[in-house]
All heavy atoms as a GROMACS GRO file, in nm:
protein
  615
    1MET      N    1   0.858   0.884  -0.828
    1MET     CA    2   0.812   1.020  -0.813
    1MET      C    3   0.662   1.025  -0.842
    1MET      O    4   0.613   0.957  -0.930
    1MET     CB    5   0.888   1.110  -0.909
    1MET     CG    6   0.857   1.257  -0.895
    1MET     SD    7   0.885   1.330  -0.735
    1MET     CE    8   1.060   1.326  -0.727
    2PHE      N    9   0.592   1.109  -0.768
    2PHE     CA   10   0.448   1.119  -0.786
    2PHE      C   11   0.415   1.216  -0.898
    2PHE      O   12   0.492   1.304  -0.930
    2PHE     CB   13   0.382   1.168  -0.656
    2PHE     CG   14   0.378   1.064  -0.550
    2PHE    CD1   15   0.470   1.062  -0.447
    2PHE    CD2   16   0.284   0.963  -0.554
    2PHE    CE1   17   0.468   0.963  -0.351
    2PHE    CE2   18   0.280   0.863  -0.459
    2PHE     CZ   19   0.373   0.864  -0.357
    3THR      N   20   0.299   1.196  -0.956
    3THR     CA   21   0.250   1.286  -1.061
    3THR      C   22   0.214   1.420  -0.999
    3THR      O   23   0.216   1.436  -0.878
    3THR     CB   24   0.126   1.227  -1.131
    3THR    OG1   25   0.026   1.207  -1.033
    3THR    CG2   26   0.159   1.097  -1.200
    4ALA      N   27   0.178   1.514  -1.081
    4ALA     CA   28   0.148   1.649  -1.036
    4ALA      C   29   0.028   1.654  -0.942
    4ALA      O   30   0.018   1.741  -0.857
    4ALA     CB   31   0.123   1.741  -1.155
    5GLY      N   32  -0.065   1.559  -0.958
    5GLY     CA   33  -0.183   1.557  -0.872
    5GLY      C   34  -0.147   1.536  -0.727
    5GLY      O   35  -0.055   1.461  -0.695
    6LYS      N   36  -0.217   1.602  -0.640
    6LYS     CA   37  -0.189   1.589  -0.498
    6LYS      C   38  -0.240   1.457  -0.443
    6LYS      O   39  -0.335   1.400  -0.492
    6LYS     CB   40  -0.255   1.704  -0.420
    6LYS     CG   41  -0.188   1.835  -0.438
    6LYS     CD   42  -0.238   1.931  -0.334
    6LYS     CE   43  -0.147   2.050  -0.330
    6LYS     NZ   44  -0.132   2.101  -0.197
    7LEU      N   45  -0.174   1.414  -0.337
    7LEU     CA   46  -0.217   1.293  -0.269
    7LEU      C   47  -0.316   1.331  -0.159
    7LEU      O   48  -0.304   1.437  -0.098
    7LEU     CB   49  -0.098   1.223  -0.203
    7LEU     CG   50   0.014   1.176  -0.293
    7LEU    CD1   51   0.124   1.113  -0.211
    7LEU    CD2   52  -0.038   1.079  -0.396
    8SER      N   53  -0.408   1.241  -0.134
    8SER     CA   54  -0.498   1.263  -0.021
    8SER      C   55  -0.421   1.240   0.108
    8SER      O   56  -0.312   1.181   0.108
    8SER     CB   57  -0.617   1.166  -0.028
    8SER     OG   58  -0.573   1.034  -0.001
    9PHE      N   59  -0.476   1.286   0.219
    9PHE     CA   60  -0.413   1.264   0.349
    9PHE      C   61  -0.391   1.116   0.372
    9PHE      O   62  -0.284   1.074   0.418
    9PHE     CB   63  -0.501   1.324   0.460
    9PHE     CG   64  -0.450   1.294   0.598
    9PHE    CD1   65  -0.342   1.361   0.650
    9PHE    CD2   66  -0.512   1.196   0.676
    9PHE    CE1   67  -0.294   1.332   0.777
    9PHE    CE2   68  -0.465   1.166   0.802
    9PHE     CZ   69  -0.356   1.234   0.852
   10GLU      N   70  -0.490   1.037   0.339
   10GLU     CA   71  -0.482   0.892   0.358
   10GLU      C   72  -0.372   0.830   0.271
   10GLU      O   73  -0.298   0.741   0.316
   10GLU     CB   74  -0.616   0.827   0.329
   10GLU     CG   75  -0.622   0.683   0.370
   10GLU     CD   76  -0.762   0.629   0.368
   10GLU    OE1   77  -0.846   0.679   0.289
   10GLU    OE2   78  -0.787   0.536   0.444
   11GLU      N   79  -0.360   0.876   0.147
   11GLU     CA   80  -0.255   0.824   0.058
   11GLU      C   81  -0.117   0.859   0.113
   11GLU      O   82  -0.026   0.776   0.110
   11GLU     CB   83  -0.272   0.879  -0.082
   11GLU     CG   84  -0.389   0.820  -0.157
   11GLU     CD   85  -0.419   0.890  -0.287
   11GLU    OE1   86  -0.389   1.011  -0.299
   11GLU    OE2   87  -0.474   0.824  -0.377
   12GLU      N   88  -0.102   0.981   0.163
   12GLU     CA   89   0.025   1.021   0.223
   12GLU      C   90   0.058   0.934   0.344
   12GLU      O   91   0.173   0.890   0.360
   12GLU     CB   92   0.022   1.167   0.265
   12GLU     CG   93   0.032   1.264   0.151
   12GLU     CD   94   0.039   1.407   0.198
   12GLU    OE1   95   0.098   1.432   0.305
   12GLU    OE2   96  -0.016   1.494   0.129
   13LYS      N   97  -0.042   0.908   0.427
   13LYS     CA   98  -0.024   0.827   0.547
   13LYS      C   99   0.019   0.685   0.510
   13LYS      O  100   0.113   0.630   0.569
   13LYS     CB  101  -0.154   0.826   0.627
   13LYS     CG  102  -0.143   0.773   0.766
   13LYS     CD  103  -0.270   0.803   0.845
   13LYS     CE  104  -0.356   0.680   0.851
   13LYS     NZ  105  -0.473   0.695   0.936
   14VAL      N  106  -0.047   0.626   0.412
   14VAL     CA  107  -0.014   0.490   0.369
   14VAL      C  108   0.126   0.487   0.305
   14VAL      O  109   0.204   0.395   0.333
   14VAL     CB  110  -0.121   0.433   0.274
   14VAL    CG1  111  -0.073   0.306   0.205
   14VAL    CG2  112  -0.250   0.407   0.350
   15ALA      N  113   0.159   0.584   0.224
   15ALA     CA  114   0.291   0.589   0.160
   15ALA      C  115   0.400   0.595   0.267
   15ALA      O  116   0.502   0.525   0.257
   15ALA     CB  117   0.301   0.708   0.066
   16LYS      N  118   0.380   0.675   0.370
   16LYS     CA  119   0.478   0.684   0.478
   16LYS      C  120   0.487   0.554   0.555
   16LYS      O  121   0.597   0.511   0.593
   16LYS     CB  122   0.443   0.799   0.572
   16LYS     CG  123   0.469   0.936   0.512
   16LYS     CD  124   0.426   1.048   0.603
   16LYS     CE  125   0.443   1.181   0.533
   16LYS     NZ  126   0.390   1.292   0.613
   17ARG      N  127   0.373   0.488   0.579
   17ARG     CA  128   0.374   0.358   0.648
   17ARG      C  129   0.452   0.255   0.569
   17ARG      O  130   0.530   0.178   0.624
   17ARG     CB  131   0.231   0.308   0.666
   17ARG     CG  132   0.171   0.336   0.800
   17ARG     CD  133   0.028   0.290   0.810
   17ARG     NE  134   0.013   0.145   0.814
   17ARG     CZ  135  -0.101   0.083   0.796
   17ARG    NH1  136  -0.211   0.151   0.773
   17ARG    NH2  137  -0.108  -0.048   0.803
   18VAL      N  138   0.430   0.252   0.438
   18VAL     CA  139   0.498   0.155   0.353
   18VAL      C  140   0.648   0.186   0.349
   18VAL      O  141   0.730   0.094   0.359
   18VAL     CB  142   0.436   0.154   0.211
   18VAL    CG1  143   0.522   0.076   0.114
   18VAL    CG2  144   0.295   0.097   0.216
   19GLU      N  145   0.684   0.313   0.337
   19GLU     CA  146   0.826   0.353   0.339
   19GLU      C  147   0.894   0.310   0.469
   19GLU      O  148   1.007   0.265   0.469
   19GLU     CB  149   0.840   0.504   0.321
   19GLU     CG  150   0.824   0.552   0.180
   19GLU     CD  151   0.948   0.531   0.094
   19GLU    OE1  152   1.048   0.474   0.140
   19GLU    OE2  153   0.942   0.573  -0.022
   20THR      N  154   0.823   0.322   0.580
   20THR     CA  155   0.877   0.285   0.711
   20THR      C  156   0.887   0.133   0.725
   20THR      O  157   0.986   0.082   0.778
   20THR     CB  158   0.788   0.341   0.825
   20THR    OG1  159   0.783   0.484   0.810
   20THR    CG2  160   0.844   0.308   0.960
   21TYR      N  161   0.789   0.063   0.675
   21TYR     CA  162   0.786  -0.083   0.686
   21TYR      C  163   0.901  -0.147   0.607
   21TYR      O  164   0.970  -0.235   0.657
   21TYR     CB  165   0.652  -0.138   0.638
   21TYR     CG  166   0.640  -0.287   0.650
   21TYR    CD1  167   0.604  -0.345   0.770
   21TYR    CD2  168   0.665  -0.371   0.541
   21TYR    CE1  169   0.593  -0.484   0.783
   21TYR    CE2  170   0.655  -0.508   0.552
   21TYR     CZ  171   0.618  -0.564   0.674
   21TYR     OH  172   0.609  -0.700   0.686
   22PHE      N  173   0.918  -0.102   0.483
   22PHE     CA  174   1.025  -0.154   0.399
   22PHE      C  175   1.145  -0.059   0.413
   22PHE      O  176   1.152   0.044   0.348
   22PHE     CB  177   0.981  -0.163   0.252
   22PHE     CG  178   0.873  -0.262   0.227
   22PHE    CD1  179   0.741  -0.222   0.212
   22PHE    CD2  180   0.902  -0.398   0.218
   22PHE    CE1  181   0.641  -0.315   0.189
   22PHE    CE2  182   0.802  -0.492   0.195
   22PHE     CZ  183   0.671  -0.449   0.181
   23LYS      N  184   1.238  -0.094   0.497
   23LYS     CA  185   1.348  -0.005   0.532
   23LYS      C  186   1.458   0.003   0.427
   23LYS      O  187   1.540   0.093   0.431
   23LYS     CB  188   1.408  -0.046   0.667
   23LYS     CG  189   1.307  -0.036   0.779
   23LYS     CD  190   1.371  -0.056   0.913
   23LYS     CE  191   1.271  -0.056   1.025
   23LYS     NZ  192   1.189   0.058   1.038
   24SER      N  193   1.460  -0.087   0.332
   24SER     CA  194   1.565  -0.092   0.232
   24SER      C  195   1.570   0.038   0.151
   24SER      O  196   1.470   0.083   0.095
   24SER     CB  197   1.542  -0.209   0.136
   24SER     OG  198   1.634  -0.204   0.029
   25LYS      N  199   1.688   0.097   0.147
   25LYS     CA  200   1.709   0.217   0.065
   25LYS      C  201   1.724   0.181  -0.083
   25LYS      O  202   1.716   0.266  -0.168
   25LYS     CB  203   1.835   0.292   0.112
   25LYS     CG  204   1.831   0.336   0.256
   25LYS     CD  205   1.738   0.450   0.273
   25LYS     CE  206   1.744   0.499   0.418
   25LYS     NZ  207   1.632   0.580   0.454
   26GLU      N  208   1.745   0.052  -0.109
   26GLU     CA  209   1.765   0.007  -0.247
   26GLU      C  210   1.633  -0.017  -0.319
   26GLU      O  211   1.631  -0.024  -0.442
   26GLU     CB  212   1.850  -0.119  -0.248
   26GLU     CG  213   1.990  -0.095  -0.197
   26GLU     CD  214   2.073  -0.220  -0.186
   26GLU    OE1  215   2.031  -0.325  -0.239
   26GLU    OE2  216   2.180  -0.212  -0.124
   27MET      N  217   1.523  -0.030  -0.246
   27MET     CA  218   1.392  -0.050  -0.309
   27MET      C  219   1.331   0.085  -0.346
   27MET      O  220   1.337   0.179  -0.268
   27MET     CB  221   1.296  -0.121  -0.212
   27MET     CG  222   1.329  -0.265  -0.186
   27MET     SD  223   1.218  -0.338  -0.062
   27MET     CE  224   1.067  -0.356  -0.156
   28THR      N  225   1.273   0.091  -0.464
   28THR     CA  226   1.202   0.213  -0.503
   28THR      C  227   1.066   0.215  -0.432
   28THR      O  228   1.020   0.112  -0.381
   28THR     CB  229   1.178   0.217  -0.655
   28THR    OG1  230   1.088   0.109  -0.689
   28THR    CG2  231   1.308   0.206  -0.733
   29LEU      N  232   1.002   0.331  -0.430
   29LEU     CA  233   0.869   0.339  -0.372
   29LEU      C  234   0.773   0.246  -0.445
   29LEU      O  235   0.689   0.181  -0.384
   29LEU     CB  236   0.817   0.483  -0.372
   29LEU     CG  237   0.677   0.502  -0.316
   29LEU    CD1  238   0.667   0.453  -0.171
   29LEU    CD2  239   0.635   0.648  -0.326
   30HIS      N  240   0.787   0.239  -0.576
   30HIS     CA  241   0.701   0.151  -0.655
   30HIS      C  242   0.716   0.006  -0.609
   30HIS      O  243   0.618  -0.066  -0.590
   30HIS     CB  244   0.733   0.163  -0.804
   30HIS     CG  245   0.645   0.078  -0.890
   30HIS    ND1  246   0.675  -0.051  -0.922
   30HIS    CD2  247   0.524   0.104  -0.947
   30HIS    CE1  248   0.580  -0.104  -0.996
   30HIS    NE2  249   0.486  -0.011  -1.013
   31GLU      N  250   0.840  -0.038  -0.589
   31GLU     CA  251   0.866  -0.174  -0.543
   31GLU      C  252   0.806  -0.198  -0.404
   31GLU      O  253   0.749  -0.304  -0.378
   31GLU     CB  254   1.015  -0.203  -0.540
   31GLU     CG  255   1.078  -0.212  -0.678
   31GLU     CD  256   1.229  -0.215  -0.673
   31GLU    OE1  257   1.291  -0.152  -0.585
   31GLU    OE2  258   1.286  -0.284  -0.760
   32LYS      N  259   0.819  -0.099  -0.318
   32LYS     CA  260   0.765  -0.112  -0.183
   32LYS      C  261   0.612  -0.121  -0.186
   32LYS      O  262   0.553  -0.204  -0.118
   32LYS     CB  263   0.809   0.007  -0.096
   32LYS     CG  264   0.958   0.005  -0.066
   32LYS     CD  265   1.001   0.128   0.010
   32LYS     CE  266   1.151   0.127   0.034
   32LYS     NZ  267   1.196   0.243   0.112
   33LEU      N  268   0.550  -0.036  -0.266
   33LEU     CA  269   0.404  -0.039  -0.277
   33LEU      C  270   0.357  -0.171  -0.339
   33LEU      O  271   0.258  -0.230  -0.295
   33LEU     CB  272   0.354   0.079  -0.360
   33LEU     CG  273   0.365   0.215  -0.294
   33LEU    CD1  274   0.339   0.326  -0.396
   33LEU    CD2  275   0.269   0.227  -0.176
   34PHE      N  276   0.428  -0.217  -0.441
   34PHE     CA  277   0.392  -0.342  -0.507
   34PHE      C  278   0.399  -0.457  -0.407
   34PHE      O  279   0.310  -0.542  -0.401
   34PHE     CB  280   0.484  -0.368  -0.628
   34PHE     CG  281   0.452  -0.495  -0.700
   34PHE    CD1  282   0.343  -0.500  -0.786
   34PHE    CD2  283   0.527  -0.609  -0.681
   34PHE    CE1  284   0.312  -0.618  -0.854
   34PHE    CE2  285   0.496  -0.727  -0.747
   34PHE     CZ  286   0.388  -0.731  -0.834
   35ASN      N  287   0.504  -0.462  -0.327
   35ASN     CA  288   0.518  -0.568  -0.228
   35ASN      C  289   0.413  -0.557  -0.117
   35ASN      O  290   0.363  -0.659  -0.070
   35ASN     CB  291   0.659  -0.568  -0.169
   35ASN     CG  292   0.757  -0.635  -0.261
   35ASN    OD1  293   0.757  -0.756  -0.275
   35ASN    ND2  294   0.840  -0.556  -0.329
   36ALA      N  295   0.377  -0.435  -0.080
   36ALA     CA  296   0.270  -0.416   0.018
   36ALA      C  297   0.138  -0.470  -0.037
   36ALA      O  298   0.060  -0.534   0.035
   36ALA     CB  299   0.256  -0.269   0.055
   37MET      N  300   0.116  -0.449  -0.166
   37MET     CA  301  -0.004  -0.500  -0.232
   37MET      C  302  -0.004  -0.653  -0.230
   37MET      O  303  -0.107  -0.716  -0.202
   37MET     CB  304  -0.012  -0.449  -0.376
   37MET     CG  305  -0.129  -0.500  -0.454
   37MET     SD  306  -0.284  -0.427  -0.407
   37MET     CE  307  -0.271  -0.271  -0.490
   38LEU      N  308   0.110  -0.713  -0.259
   38LEU     CA  309   0.120  -0.860  -0.258
   38LEU      C  310   0.093  -0.917  -0.119
   38LEU      O  311   0.022  -1.018  -0.105
   38LEU     CB  312   0.258  -0.904  -0.306
   38LEU     CG  313   0.290  -0.886  -0.453
   38LEU    CD1  314   0.434  -0.928  -0.480
   38LEU    CD2  315   0.194  -0.964  -0.540
   39ILE      N  316   0.146  -0.854  -0.018
   39ILE     CA  317   0.125  -0.900   0.120
   39ILE      C  318  -0.023  -0.889   0.157
   39ILE      O  319  -0.080  -0.984   0.214
   39ILE     CB  320   0.212  -0.821   0.218
   39ILE    CG1  321   0.360  -0.854   0.196
   39ILE    CG2  322   0.172  -0.849   0.363
   39ILE    CD1  323   0.456  -0.761   0.266
   40ALA      N  324  -0.085  -0.778   0.123
   40ALA     CA  325  -0.227  -0.760   0.153
   40ALA      C  326  -0.311  -0.864   0.079
   40ALA      O  327  -0.403  -0.923   0.138
   40ALA     CB  328  -0.271  -0.618   0.117
   41GLN      N  329  -0.279  -0.888  -0.046
   41GLN     CA  330  -0.352  -0.988  -0.124
   41GLN      C  331  -0.336  -1.127  -0.064
   41GLN      O  332  -0.432  -1.202  -0.051
   41GLN     CB  333  -0.304  -0.989  -0.271
   41GLN     CG  334  -0.382  -1.082  -0.359
   41GLN     CD  335  -0.529  -1.044  -0.372
   41GLN    OE1  336  -0.562  -0.926  -0.381
   41GLN    NE2  337  -0.616  -1.141  -0.372
   42HIS      N  338  -0.215  -1.159  -0.023
   42HIS     CA  339  -0.189  -1.288   0.040
   42HIS      C  340  -0.269  -1.302   0.170
   42HIS      O  341  -0.329  -1.406   0.196
   42HIS     CB  342  -0.040  -1.306   0.069
   42HIS     CG  343  -0.010  -1.432   0.143
   42HIS    ND1  344  -0.006  -1.439   0.280
   42HIS    CD2  345   0.013  -1.557   0.098
   42HIS    CE1  346   0.020  -1.564   0.317
   42HIS    NE2  347   0.031  -1.638   0.208
   43ASP      N  348  -0.270  -1.195   0.250
   43ASP     CA  349  -0.347  -1.200   0.376
   43ASP      C  350  -0.495  -1.226   0.350
   43ASP      O  351  -0.559  -1.302   0.424
   43ASP     CB  352  -0.329  -1.070   0.454
   43ASP     CG  353  -0.195  -1.059   0.524
   43ASP    OD1  354  -0.123  -1.162   0.529
   43ASP    OD2  355  -0.161  -0.950   0.572
   44LEU      N  356  -0.548  -1.165   0.246
   44LEU     CA  357  -0.689  -1.187   0.213
   44LEU      C  358  -0.712  -1.331   0.165
   44LEU      O  359  -0.807  -1.396   0.209
   44LEU     CB  360  -0.735  -1.088   0.107
   44LEU     CG  361  -0.750  -0.943   0.153
   44LEU    CD1  362  -0.775  -0.852   0.034
   44LEU    CD2  363  -0.862  -0.930   0.255
   45GLU      N  364  -0.628  -1.378   0.076
   45GLU     CA  365  -0.646  -1.512   0.021
   45GLU      C  366  -0.624  -1.621   0.124
   45GLU      O  367  -0.689  -1.725   0.119
   45GLU     CB  368  -0.552  -1.532  -0.098
   45GLU     CG  369  -0.591  -1.450  -0.219
   45GLU     CD  370  -0.492  -1.461  -0.333
   45GLU    OE1  371  -0.391  -1.534  -0.322
   45GLU    OE2  372  -0.515  -1.393  -0.435
   46ALA      N  373  -0.533  -1.597   0.220
   46ALA     CA  374  -0.502  -1.697   0.323
   46ALA      C  375  -0.591  -1.681   0.446
   46ALA      O  376  -0.574  -1.753   0.544
   46ALA     CB  377  -0.355  -1.687   0.363
   47HIS      N  378  -0.683  -1.586   0.438
   47HIS     CA  379  -0.773  -1.556   0.550
   47HIS      C  380  -0.695  -1.524   0.678
   47HIS      O  381  -0.729  -1.569   0.787
   47HIS     CB  382  -0.871  -1.672   0.574
   47HIS     CG  383  -0.960  -1.696   0.457
   47HIS    ND1  384  -1.076  -1.626   0.438
   47HIS    CD2  385  -0.948  -1.781   0.352
   47HIS    CE1  386  -1.133  -1.666   0.326
   47HIS    NE2  387  -1.057  -1.760   0.272
   48ASN      N  388  -0.591  -1.440   0.661
   48ASN     CA  389  -0.509  -1.396   0.774
   48ASN      C  390  -0.568  -1.272   0.838
   48ASN      O  391  -0.507  -1.165   0.843
   48ASN     CB  392  -0.365  -1.367   0.728
   48ASN     CG  393  -0.291  -1.491   0.691
   48ASN    OD1  394  -0.327  -1.600   0.732
   48ASN    ND2  395  -0.186  -1.476   0.613
   49PHE      N  396  -0.690  -1.286   0.887
   49PHE     CA  397  -0.757  -1.179   0.960
   49PHE      C  398  -0.848  -1.246   1.061
   49PHE      O  399  -0.892  -1.359   1.043
   49PHE     CB  400  -0.835  -1.087   0.865
   49PHE     CG  401  -0.916  -1.160   0.762
   49PHE    CD1  402  -1.045  -1.204   0.792
   49PHE    CD2  403  -0.865  -1.185   0.636
   49PHE    CE1  404  -1.121  -1.272   0.698
   49PHE    CE2  405  -0.941  -1.253   0.540
   49PHE     CZ  406  -1.069  -1.296   0.571
   50ALA      N  407  -0.872  -1.174   1.171
   50ALA     CA  408  -0.948  -1.233   1.282
   50ALA      C  409  -1.097  -1.214   1.268
   50ALA      O  410  -1.176  -1.293   1.319
   50ALA     CB  411  -0.901  -1.175   1.415
   51ASN      N  412  -1.136  -1.106   1.198
   51ASN     CA  413  -1.280  -1.077   1.188
   51ASN      C  414  -1.307  -0.994   1.062
   51ASN      O  415  -1.215  -0.958   0.989
   51ASN     CB  416  -1.329  -1.005   1.314
   51ASN     CG  417  -1.249  -0.881   1.344
   51ASN    OD1  418  -1.219  -0.802   1.255
   51ASN    ND2  419  -1.212  -0.862   1.470
   52GLU      N  420  -1.432  -0.965   1.040
   52GLU     CA  421  -1.473  -0.891   0.920
   52GLU      C  422  -1.414  -0.750   0.917
   52GLU      O  423  -1.378  -0.698   0.812
   52GLU     CB  424  -1.625  -0.886   0.913
   52GLU     CG  425  -1.680  -0.818   0.790
   52GLU     CD  426  -1.647  -0.889   0.659
   52GLU    OE1  427  -1.604  -1.006   0.660
   52GLU    OE2  428  -1.665  -0.827   0.552
   53ASP      N  429  -1.401  -0.687   1.034
   53ASP     CA  430  -1.346  -0.553   1.042
   53ASP      C  431  -1.201  -0.551   0.990
   53ASP      O  432  -1.164  -0.463   0.913
   53ASP     CB  433  -1.353  -0.501   1.185
   53ASP     CG  434  -1.310  -0.356   1.195
   53ASP    OD1  435  -1.360  -0.273   1.116
   53ASP    OD2  436  -1.225  -0.325   1.282
   54GLU      N  437  -1.121  -0.649   1.033
   54GLU     CA  438  -0.983  -0.658   0.986
   54GLU      C  439  -0.978  -0.684   0.836
   54GLU      O  440  -0.894  -0.628   0.765
   54GLU     CB  441  -0.907  -0.768   1.059
   54GLU     CG  442  -0.865  -0.730   1.199
   54GLU     CD  443  -0.779  -0.837   1.264
   54GLU    OE1  444  -0.737  -0.933   1.196
   54GLU    OE2  445  -0.755  -0.823   1.385
   55ARG      N  446  -1.067  -0.770   0.787
   55ARG     CA  447  -1.071  -0.798   0.643
   55ARG      C  448  -1.102  -0.671   0.564
   55ARG      O  449  -1.037  -0.642   0.463
   55ARG     CB  450  -1.177  -0.904   0.612
   55ARG     CG  451  -1.178  -0.950   0.467
   55ARG     CD  452  -1.283  -1.056   0.441
   55ARG     NE  453  -1.416  -0.998   0.426
   55ARG     CZ  454  -1.463  -0.944   0.312
   55ARG    NH1  455  -1.389  -0.943   0.204
   55ARG    NH2  456  -1.583  -0.893   0.307
   56MET      N  457  -1.195  -0.591   0.614
   56MET     CA  458  -1.231  -0.467   0.546
   56MET      C  459  -1.115  -0.366   0.549
   56MET      O  460  -1.094  -0.292   0.453
   56MET     CB  461  -1.357  -0.406   0.607
   56MET     CG  462  -1.482  -0.492   0.585
   56MET     SD  463  -1.512  -0.537   0.412
   56MET     CE  464  -1.547  -0.378   0.342
   57LYS      N  465  -1.041  -0.364   0.657
   57LYS     CA  466  -0.925  -0.274   0.667
   57LYS      C  467  -0.818  -0.313   0.564
   57LYS      O  468  -0.756  -0.226   0.502
   57LYS     CB  469  -0.865  -0.278   0.808
   57LYS     CG  470  -0.948  -0.202   0.909
   57LYS     CD  471  -0.884  -0.208   1.046
   57LYS     CE  472  -0.971  -0.138   1.148
   57LYS     NZ  473  -0.913  -0.145   1.284
   58ILE      N  474  -0.797  -0.443   0.546
   58ILE     CA  475  -0.700  -0.490   0.447
   58ILE      C  476  -0.746  -0.453   0.307
   58ILE      O  477  -0.668  -0.406   0.224
   58ILE     CB  478  -0.676  -0.642   0.460
   58ILE    CG1  479  -0.612  -0.675   0.594
   58ILE    CG2  480  -0.590  -0.693   0.344
   58ILE    CD1  481  -0.609  -0.824   0.627
   59ILE      N  482  -0.874  -0.472   0.279
   59ILE     CA  483  -0.929  -0.435   0.149
   59ILE      C  484  -0.913  -0.287   0.123
   59ILE      O  485  -0.871  -0.245   0.014
   59ILE     CB  486  -1.077  -0.479   0.137
   59ILE    CG1  487  -1.087  -0.631   0.131
   59ILE    CG2  488  -1.145  -0.414   0.017
   59ILE    CD1  489  -1.228  -0.685   0.142
   60HIS      N  490  -0.941  -0.206   0.223
   60HIS     CA  491  -0.928  -0.061   0.209
   60HIS      C  492  -0.780  -0.023   0.186
   60HIS      O  493  -0.750   0.060   0.100
   60HIS     CB  494  -0.984   0.011   0.332
   60HIS     CG  495  -0.978   0.159   0.320
   60HIS    ND1  496  -1.060   0.230   0.236
   60HIS    CD2  497  -0.897   0.249   0.380
   60HIS    CE1  498  -1.030   0.358   0.244
   60HIS    NE2  499  -0.931   0.372   0.330
   61PHE      N  500  -0.690  -0.084   0.262
   61PHE     CA  501  -0.547  -0.059   0.246
   61PHE      C  502  -0.505  -0.091   0.103
   61PHE      O  503  -0.432  -0.013   0.040
   61PHE     CB  504  -0.469  -0.144   0.346
   61PHE     CG  505  -0.320  -0.134   0.332
   61PHE    CD1  506  -0.251  -0.027   0.384
   61PHE    CD2  507  -0.248  -0.234   0.266
   61PHE    CE1  508  -0.113  -0.018   0.371
   61PHE    CE2  509  -0.111  -0.226   0.251
   61PHE     CZ  510  -0.043  -0.117   0.306
   62LYS      N  511  -0.550  -0.206   0.050
   62LYS     CA  512  -0.518  -0.244  -0.087
   62LYS      C  513  -0.566  -0.139  -0.188
   62LYS      O  514  -0.495  -0.108  -0.284
   62LYS     CB  515  -0.583  -0.378  -0.122
   62LYS     CG  516  -0.497  -0.497  -0.101
   62LYS     CD  517  -0.561  -0.623  -0.157
   62LYS     CE  518  -0.565  -0.612  -0.306
   62LYS     NZ  519  -0.643  -0.706  -0.378
   63LYS      N  520  -0.684  -0.085  -0.165
   63LYS     CA  521  -0.738   0.017  -0.257
   63LYS      C  522  -0.653   0.144  -0.255
   63LYS      O  523  -0.627   0.204  -0.360
   63LYS     CB  524  -0.883   0.050  -0.220
   63LYS     CG  525  -0.979  -0.059  -0.257
   63LYS     CD  526  -1.121  -0.024  -0.219
   63LYS     CE  527  -1.216  -0.138  -0.251
   63LYS     NZ  528  -1.354  -0.110  -0.210
   64VAL      N  529  -0.608   0.182  -0.136
   64VAL     CA  530  -0.523   0.302  -0.126
   64VAL      C  531  -0.388   0.277  -0.193
   64VAL      O  532  -0.338   0.362  -0.266
   64VAL     CB  533  -0.505   0.344   0.022
   64VAL    CG1  534  -0.408   0.461   0.033
   64VAL    CG2  535  -0.639   0.383   0.084
   65VAL      N  536  -0.329   0.159  -0.170
   65VAL     CA  537  -0.201   0.125  -0.233
   65VAL      C  538  -0.217   0.123  -0.385
   65VAL      O  539  -0.133   0.176  -0.458
   65VAL     CB  540  -0.147  -0.009  -0.180
   65VAL    CG1  541  -0.028  -0.057  -0.263
   65VAL    CG2  542  -0.107   0.003  -0.033
   66ASP      N  543  -0.327   0.066  -0.434
   66ASP     CA  544  -0.352   0.063  -0.577
   66ASP      C  545  -0.361   0.204  -0.633
   66ASP      O  546  -0.305   0.234  -0.738
   66ASP     CB  547  -0.480  -0.015  -0.605
   66ASP     CG  548  -0.504  -0.033  -0.754
   66ASP    OD1  549  -0.412  -0.080  -0.824
   66ASP    OD2  550  -0.614   0.000  -0.801
   67SER      N  551  -0.428   0.292  -0.561
   67SER     CA  552  -0.439   0.432  -0.603
   67SER      C  553  -0.301   0.497  -0.610
   67SER      O  554  -0.271   0.572  -0.705
   67SER     CB  555  -0.529   0.509  -0.505
   67SER     OG  556  -0.529   0.645  -0.534
   68LEU      N  557  -0.217   0.470  -0.511
   68LEU     CA  558  -0.081   0.525  -0.512
   68LEU      C  559   0.000   0.471  -0.628
   68LEU      O  560   0.073   0.548  -0.693
   68LEU     CB  561  -0.011   0.490  -0.380
   68LEU     CG  562  -0.055   0.570  -0.258
   68LEU    CD1  563  -0.004   0.506  -0.130
   68LEU    CD2  564  -0.005   0.714  -0.269
   69LEU      N  565  -0.013   0.343  -0.655
   69LEU     CA  566   0.062   0.284  -0.768
   69LEU      C  567   0.024   0.350  -0.900
   69LEU      O  568   0.109   0.368  -0.988
   69LEU     CB  569   0.037   0.134  -0.774
   69LEU     CG  570   0.114   0.051  -0.672
   69LEU    CD1  571   0.060  -0.091  -0.669
   69LEU    CD2  572   0.262   0.051  -0.704
   70LYS      N  573  -0.102   0.387  -0.913
   70LYS     CA  574  -0.147   0.451  -1.036
   70LYS      C  575  -0.096   0.595  -1.048
   70LYS      O  576  -0.089   0.649  -1.158
   70LYS     CB  577  -0.300   0.450  -1.044
   70LYS     CG  578  -0.355   0.311  -1.066
   70LYS     CD  579  -0.506   0.311  -1.064
   70LYS     CE  580  -0.554   0.168  -1.082
   70LYS     NZ  581  -0.700   0.157  -1.070
   71LYS      N  582  -0.060   0.656  -0.936
   71LYS     CA  583  -0.018   0.796  -0.936
   71LYS      C  584   0.133   0.816  -0.950
   71LYS      O  585   0.178   0.928  -0.972
   71LYS     CB  586  -0.064   0.865  -0.808
   71LYS     CG  587  -0.213   0.887  -0.803
   71LYS     CD  588  -0.252   0.964  -0.681
   71LYS     CE  589  -0.402   0.991  -0.680
   71LYS     NZ  590  -0.442   1.075  -0.567
   72ILE      N  591   0.211   0.711  -0.935
   72ILE     CA  592   0.356   0.730  -0.942
   72ILE      C  593   0.410   0.696  -1.079
   72ILE      O  594   0.353   0.615  -1.152
   72ILE     CB  595   0.431   0.649  -0.833
   72ILE    CG1  596   0.413   0.499  -0.850
   72ILE    CG2  597   0.389   0.692  -0.695
   72ILE    CD1  598   0.498   0.416  -0.758
   73HIS      N  599   0.522   0.757  -1.110
   73HIS     CA  600   0.593   0.724  -1.234
   73HIS      C  601   0.687   0.610  -1.204
   73HIS      O  602   0.752   0.606  -1.102
   73HIS     CB  603   0.675   0.842  -1.283
   73HIS     CG  604   0.591   0.954  -1.329
   73HIS    ND1  605   0.614   1.084  -1.290
   73HIS    CD2  606   0.484   0.960  -1.410
   73HIS    CE1  607   0.525   1.162  -1.347
   73HIS    NE2  608   0.446   1.089  -1.421
   74VAL      N  609   0.698   0.519  -1.296
   74VAL     CA  610   0.788   0.405  -1.278
   74VAL      C  611   0.922   0.438  -1.341
   74VAL      O  612   0.932   0.506  -1.435
   74VAL     CB  613   0.728   0.277  -1.342
   74VAL    CG1  614   0.822   0.160  -1.323
   74VAL    CG2  615   0.593   0.249  -1.282
   0.00000   0.00000   0.00000
């Protein structure tokens, strides 16, 4: 569950993307966000991007996921 503070449009968009990507009803939103963070980190460390623009998009995605993780109750 999210804290009382509102989410930005971008945070809502990313949360919905992550919910859609991880279809398991048994995973909590926190687990889904945590796994999305791990995948993004792996992509950066393994250089799984074609150019600088893609790398920056992954970095930005990670920042938004991190922000969401800080806003939810575990």
